[in-house]
N, C-alpha and C positions, 0 to 999 in steps of 0.2 A: 532540430526540437530535445535530442538528450541535454541537450549543455545548457535548454531551456529549463527542463524540466528537472536536471539536479542544485542552479542555482534559484530556483524560485520555493524550490523545499522549505519548510518548517519548521524542519532537524537541522542541526550545525553540521561538520564535518568532524570539526572539533565536541558535542554537544554525542555522536555515535563516537566515534574514539571510544567515550571513555565507559558506555551501556556496550560499546566489543569486552572493556573489561571487565566490567562488571559481569559479564557474562558470563564468561574466561572464569574466572575467580567465584564463580557461582555452579561451576560446569552445567554448565544449561543451554543448550543445545541450535537454537532456539531466539529468531535475537527478536523484539518488536518496537520499531523508531512510533506506529502508530499503531501502535491497541488498542481502540479506538473501529480501526476498518475491521479489525479482525473475524465480524462479523460477516462482516462479504468471501473473507474466507473461507470459512463453515458452509455456507450455501450454498462454494461451489465446492468447493469438497463433496458436499453432497451428491449434486450434481454429475459428480464423475464419475463417486462408484453407485449411483440407478442409472450412469452408459446416457444419459439426458442430455445434453447443448446449454453450456455454461450461460445459465442466466445475467438479463442485462446488469448491471456492480449499480445505472447510474436511475434503477427505477423509480427508489423513494423520492429520490431527489435529481434530476433530470433537469436541472436546473441550474446541477454542476456537470452536469456532462458536456452541455452545451459552454458553458463557460468556456470547459478544460479545452473540448472539442475547435473551438474562439481562438484561444493561444492560444494552443500547441501551432493556427496557418499562419500563426502571425509574422 
């Protein structure tokens, strides 16, 4: 499953390496390969701070969650 998840990524290893070197040059600790996903991170962090169970990351797009599960099973 890990191989499939890595190989199906939309960010190449070369692109990620470039992001890492740029971040080092800019003294930036966090590197976001998919900044559009930060909303899910914020929601999860708020649940942690409020001592709640983690929210469903696919609540807004259940179709994506189902597709991901199906692809990981195949």
